[in-house]
C-alpha positions in Angstrom: 249.1 191.8 115.9 247.4 194.0 118.5 244.4 191.7 118.5 246.7 188.8 119.5 248.2 190.7 122.4 244.7 191.8 123.6 243.5 188.2 123.3 246.4 186.7 125.1 246.1 189.3 127.9 242.4 188.4 128.2 242.9 184.7 128.6 243.0 184.6 132.4 239.5 186.1 132.4 238.1 183.4 130.3 235.3 182.3 132.5 234.5 182.8 136.2 236.6 181.6 139.2 236.5 177.8 139.4 236.7 176.9 135.7 238.8 173.9 134.8 241.9 175.8 133.8 242.2 177.8 137.0 244.7 176.9 139.7 246.7 174.4 137.7 250.3 174.0 137.0 251.9 176.2 134.2 251.9 173.1 132.0 248.3 172.4 132.6 247.5 176.1 132.0 249.3 176.0 128.7 247.3 173.0 127.6 244.1 174.6 128.7 244.9 177.8 126.9 245.5 175.8 123.7 242.1 174.1 124.2 240.4 177.4 124.8 241.9 179.0 121.7 240.7 176.0 119.6 237.3 176.3 121.1 237.0 180.0 120.5 238.2 179.8 116.9 235.7 177.0 116.1 232.7 178.2 118.1 231.5 181.4 116.6 233.7 183.9 118.6 235.4 185.3 115.5 234.7 188.9 116.7 237.3 188.5 119.4 239.9 187.8 116.8 238.8 189.8 113.8 240.2 193.3 113.2 237.3 195.6 114.1 238.1 198.1 111.4 235.2 196.8 109.4 232.7 197.5 112.2 230.7 200.7 112.3 231.7 203.1 115.1 229.3 204.5 117.6 227.2 203.4 120.6 225.2 200.1 120.3 221.9 200.1 122.1 220.5 196.8 123.4 216.8 196.6 124.4 216.2 193.9 127.0 214.1 192.9 129.8 215.4 193.0 133.4 218.7 191.2 134.0 217.6 188.3 136.2 221.1 186.8 136.5 222.9 186.7 139.8 225.0 189.8 140.2 224.0 191.4 136.9 226.2 189.2 134.7 224.7 190.5 131.5 225.9 194.0 132.4 229.3 192.6 133.4 229.6 191.1 129.9 228.7 194.5 128.3 231.3 196.1 130.5 233.9 193.7 129.2 232.9 194.3 125.6 233.2 198.0 126.2 236.7 197.7 127.7 237.8 195.7 124.6 235.9 197.8 122.0 235.9 201.4 123.0 234.9 202.6 119.5 231.7 200.4 119.7 230.5 200.8 123.3 227.2 199.1 124.1 224.5 200.1 126.5 221.7 197.9 127.8 218.3 199.6 128.2 216.1 197.5 130.5 212.4 197.6 129.8 209.5 196.7 132.2 209.9 193.4 134.1 206.5 192.1 132.8 206.9 190.3 129.4 204.0 191.9 127.7 205.3 195.4 128.6 208.7 194.5 127.1 207.2 193.3 123.9 205.0 196.3 123.5 207.9 198.7 124.1 210.1 196.8 121.6 207.4 196.8 119.0 206.8 200.6 119.5 210.5 201.3 119.0 210.8 199.0 116.0 207.9 200.9 114.3 209.5 204.3 114.9 211.5 205.9 112.0 214.4 206.7 114.2 217.4 204.4 114.8 216.8 203.9 118.5 217.9 200.3 118.9 220.6 198.1 117.5 219.9 194.8 119.2 216.7 193.3 120.6 216.9 190.7 123.4 213.7 188.8 122.4 211.7 186.2 124.3 212.0 183.0 122.2 208.3 183.2 121.3 208.7 186.7 119.7 211.2 185.8 117.0 208.6 184.9 114.4 206.5 188.0 115.0 209.5 190.4 114.8 210.8 188.7 111.7 207.5 188.6 109.9 206.9 192.2 110.7 210.2 193.3 109.2 211.7 194.5 112.5 214.8 192.3 112.2 217.8 192.0 110.0 218.9 188.4 109.2 222.3 187.3 110.5 225.0 186.5 108.0 228.0 184.3 107.9 227.5 183.0 111.5 229.1 179.8 112.8 226.3 178.2 114.7 228.3 175.0 115.7 228.4 174.5 119.4 224.9 175.8 120.1 222.3 173.4 121.6 219.8 172.3 118.9 216.6 173.4 120.6 217.7 177.0 121.5 219.1 177.5 118.0 215.9 176.2 116.5 214.0 179.0 118.2 216.2 181.6 116.4 215.0 180.5 112.9 211.8 181.4 111.1 210.9 180.2 107.6 214.3 178.8 107.2 216.2 182.0 108.0 218.5 182.6 111.0 217.3 185.8 112.7 219.0 185.6 116.0 221.4 183.7 118.3 220.4 182.3 121.7 221.5 184.4 124.6 220.3 182.1 127.3 217.9 179.2 127.4 215.5 177.7 129.9 213.7 174.5 130.7 211.3 173.7 133.5 212.4 171.3 136.2 210.6 169.4 138.9 211.8 170.3 142.4 210.9 167.9 145.2 211.5 167.5 148.9 213.8 164.6 149.8 212.2 164.1 153.2 208.8 163.5 151.6 209.6 161.9 148.2 211.6 158.7 148.1 211.3 157.9 144.3 211.6 160.4 141.5 208.1 160.6 140.0 207.6 159.5 136.4 204.1 160.8 135.7 201.3 163.0 137.0 199.7 160.1 138.8 203.0 159.5 140.7 202.9 163.1 141.8 199.3 162.8 142.9 199.9 159.5 144.8 203.0 160.7 146.6 201.3 164.0 147.5 198.3 162.2 148.9 200.5 159.9 151.0 202.5 162.8 152.4 199.5 164.8 153.3 197.9 161.9 155.1 201.0 161.1 157.0 201.1 164.7 158.2 204.7 164.5 159.2 205.2 168.2 158.5 202.6 170.6 159.8 203.6 173.1 157.2 202.6 170.9 154.3 199.2 172.0 152.9 199.3 170.6 149.3 201.3 168.4 147.1 202.3 170.4 144.0 202.8 174.0 143.1 203.0 175.6 139.7 202.5 178.9 138.1 198.8 179.2 137.3 198.3 183.0 137.5 196.8 184.4 134.3 200.1 185.3 132.5 202.5 183.4 130.2 203.3 181.1 133.1 199.8 179.5 132.9 200.4 178.9 129.2 203.7 177.2 129.9 202.4 175.1 132.9 199.3 173.9 131.0 201.2 172.9 127.9 203.7 170.9 130.0 200.9 169.1 131.8 199.2 168.3 128.6 202.4 167.0 127.1 203.0 164.9 130.2 199.8 163.1 129.4 200.9 162.6 125.7 198.3 165.1 124.6 198.9 168.2 122.4 197.5 171.5 121.5 199.1 172.3 118.2 200.7 169.4 116.2 203.9 169.6 114.1 201.9 170.6 111.0 200.5 173.6 112.8 197.0 172.1 113.2 195.1 172.7 116.5 194.4 169.3 118.1 193.5 170.3 121.6 190.1 168.5 121.6 191.4 165.0 122.7 190.9 162.7 125.6 194.6 163.0 126.6 194.3 166.8 126.8 191.1 166.6 128.8 192.7 164.1 131.2 195.6 166.5 131.9 193.3 169.5 132.5 191.1 167.3 134.7 194.1 166.3 136.7 194.8 169.9 137.4 191.2 170.9 138.0 190.6 168.0 140.4 193.9 168.5 142.1 193.0 172.0 143.2 190.0 170.7 145.2 189.6 169.3 148.7 190.9 169.9 152.2 194.2 168.3 151.3 194.6 169.2 147.6 197.2 167.7 145.3 197.7 171.1 143.7 198.2 174.2 145.9 195.1 176.4 145.3 197.2 179.5 145.7 199.0 178.5 142.5 196.2 180.2 140.6 197.5 183.5 142.0 201.2 182.8 141.9 204.1 183.5 139.6 207.6 181.9 139.7 208.8 183.9 142.8 205.7 183.2 144.9 205.8 179.5 143.9 209.4 179.3 145.0 208.4 181.0 148.3 205.7 178.4 148.9 208.1 175.5 148.3 210.8 177.1 150.5 208.2 177.6 153.3 207.4 173.9 153.2 203.9 174.2 151.9 204.3 171.7 149.1 206.3 168.5 148.3 206.7 169.3 144.6 207.2 172.4 142.5 207.5 173.1 138.8 209.9 176.0 138.2 212.7 177.3 136.1 216.4 176.6 137.0 216.9 180.0 138.5 214.8 178.8 141.5 217.6 176.4 142.3 220.0 179.2 143.2 217.3 180.9 145.4 216.6 177.7 147.3 220.3 176.8 147.5 220.9 180.1 149.2 218.2 179.3 151.7 219.2 175.7 152.6 220.0 176.7 156.2 217.4 177.2 158.8 216.3 180.9 159.1 213.7 182.8 161.1 212.7 179.6 162.8 211.9 177.9 159.5 213.5 174.4 159.1 215.7 174.0 156.0 214.3 172.4 152.9 216.4 169.6 151.5 215.5 169.1 147.9 216.4 167.5 144.6 215.5 168.3 141.0 214.3 166.0 138.2 213.0 166.4 134.7 209.3 167.1 134.4 207.0 164.1 133.8 206.8 165.2 130.1 208.8 167.6 127.9 209.4 171.1 129.2 208.5 174.2 127.3 211.7 175.8 126.0 212.3 179.2 127.5 215.0 181.8 127.1 215.9 184.9 125.1 217.4 185.4 121.6 219.6 188.4 120.4 218.6 189.9 117.1 219.7 192.9 115.0 217.1 195.7 114.5 216.3 196.2 110.8 216.8 199.9 111.4 220.2 199.7 113.0 222.9 201.8 111.2 225.6 199.6 112.7 224.6 196.0 111.7 228.2 194.6 111.5 229.1 195.9 114.9 225.7 194.7 116.3 226.3 191.2 115.0 229.8 191.2 116.5 228.3 192.1 119.9 225.7 189.3 119.6 228.4 186.8 118.7 230.5 188.0 121.7 227.5 187.7 124.1 226.6 184.2 122.9 230.1 182.8 122.8 231.5 180.0 125.0 233.2 182.2 127.6 230.2 184.5 127.9 227.8 181.5 128.2 230.0 179.9 130.9 230.0 183.2 132.9 226.2 183.5 132.6 225.7 180.0 133.8 228.3 179.7 136.6 228.0 183.2 138.0 224.6 184.2 136.8 222.6 181.1 137.1 221.2 181.3 133.6 221.0 178.2 131.5 223.7 178.2 128.9 223.0 177.8 125.2 226.2 176.0 124.4 226.8 172.3 125.1 230.5 172.8 126.1 229.5 174.6 129.3 227.8 171.5 130.6 230.8 169.3 129.8 233.1 171.1 132.2 233.9 168.7 135.0 233.9 171.6 137.5 230.4 172.5 136.5 229.2 168.9 137.0 230.8 169.0 140.5 229.6 172.4 141.7 226.2 172.3 139.9 225.0 168.7 140.1 221.7 169.6 138.5 223.4 170.7 135.3 223.2 167.3 133.7 219.5 167.2 134.4 219.0 170.7 133.1 220.9 169.8 129.9 218.7 166.8 129.3 215.6 168.9 129.9 216.7 171.4 127.4 217.5 168.7 124.8 214.0 167.2 125.4 212.2 170.6 125.5 209.6 171.7 123.0 209.0 175.0 121.4 205.7 176.8 121.9 203.8 177.2 118.6 205.9 179.2 116.1 203.6 181.9 114.8 203.8 185.7 114.3 200.6 185.8 116.3 201.9 184.0 119.3 200.6 186.5 121.8 197.0 186.1 120.5 197.4 182.3 120.7 198.7 182.4 124.3 195.8 184.7 125.4 193.2 182.5 123.8 194.8 179.3 125.2 194.9 180.7 128.7 191.2 181.5 128.5 190.5 177.9 127.5 192.6 176.6 130.4 190.8 179.0 132.9 187.5 177.7 131.6 188.7 174.1 132.1 189.9 174.7 135.7 186.4 176.1 136.5 184.6 173.2 134.8 186.2 170.1 136.0 188.7 170.0 133.1 186.1 170.3 130.3 186.9 172.3 127.2 184.6 175.0 125.9 182.7 173.9 122.8 184.6 176.3 120.5 188.1 175.6 121.8 189.6 174.4 118.5 187.9 177.0 116.4 188.9 179.9 118.6 192.5 178.7 119.0 192.9 178.2 115.3 191.7 181.7 114.6 194.1 183.1 117.2 197.0 181.0 115.7 196.3 182.6 112.3 195.9 186.1 113.6 192.2 186.3 113.1 
């Protein structure tokens, strides 16, 4: 019964300050505790209640990119795990901030003979590569109910569950309320509204209409795919065939290429040298009316709503993108060389459980992978963009699922860069070169 006492004692910590069951009467607290226990028993949090005697003892090493949550909430969860499981302490080793560097380091460690990692925190696009290469151990006997469909889909490859979604992501359209009256429905709406705002010249800071991440890195792949999808075009269809050579795809790329031109451009020219942080800064500085970015930008902007350094505040709203967003996020998987697979899986289930997901969202600003987090009435009140984010995640699309995704992304970006320099035109060998990359040739 020790597990029962530990669990009961831990209940007041279920989630961050402000969750629904906080600051209620004892009766309401009792009801809430009952609900929470029901949720935990039915939502894949069995490690909190199982006797841990079956788990291997020893330190668990988690390889991950930099913790981008507010206040280091991933590490806070690890600390809580360690307090509850002293015989299976976990340690996060953070790798280079740049995604390609993280992937290279994880691959190098996976190829070594030594047992130097137990859990990989993988970008959603790496699951297929790591599974195909034999770097991962499939998960077993996992209750996946409660996870959002799209994030969970990114954890499967060839019908096998290789991971659980740690956090998810979907792009949103941020827009200035003083310049945009109606939520745009398409790329033409963004262009028309931008042109009117630039001509009206009511804000001297405004230099363009729209900003995205067009620097030559994964952000360019994401932004270009989303713009193509907004025009009902595609790059790789559901059967895995490359279909980039179409009028709809060319129209989207032409919209982007043409938008970068002129004295009052629809698309901020500096976007070609900007990542997410620089795009957020441009929007915050009033340079654009629209911005495509991930939800984490909302917290940055929310913290800068007041006037500072002589800079007027930006009053903004968020909406879904004109088309589907690319699904982002990270998945937790067990290293095939781990000598502690049962303990590693228990840690993964803990980190992806309901209370962990609520903490990562409410305190950390990371998009939760479980639907129950978005159903919390307090979340809807304190984070009004949460419903929009949930819908964006539900409507999001996966990037092509292939063990050779990095090659595909590199080749796709070279095609997009060519199009931006040639009025939206595709290179003559676009489909051939992209097909070869998709197949690892």
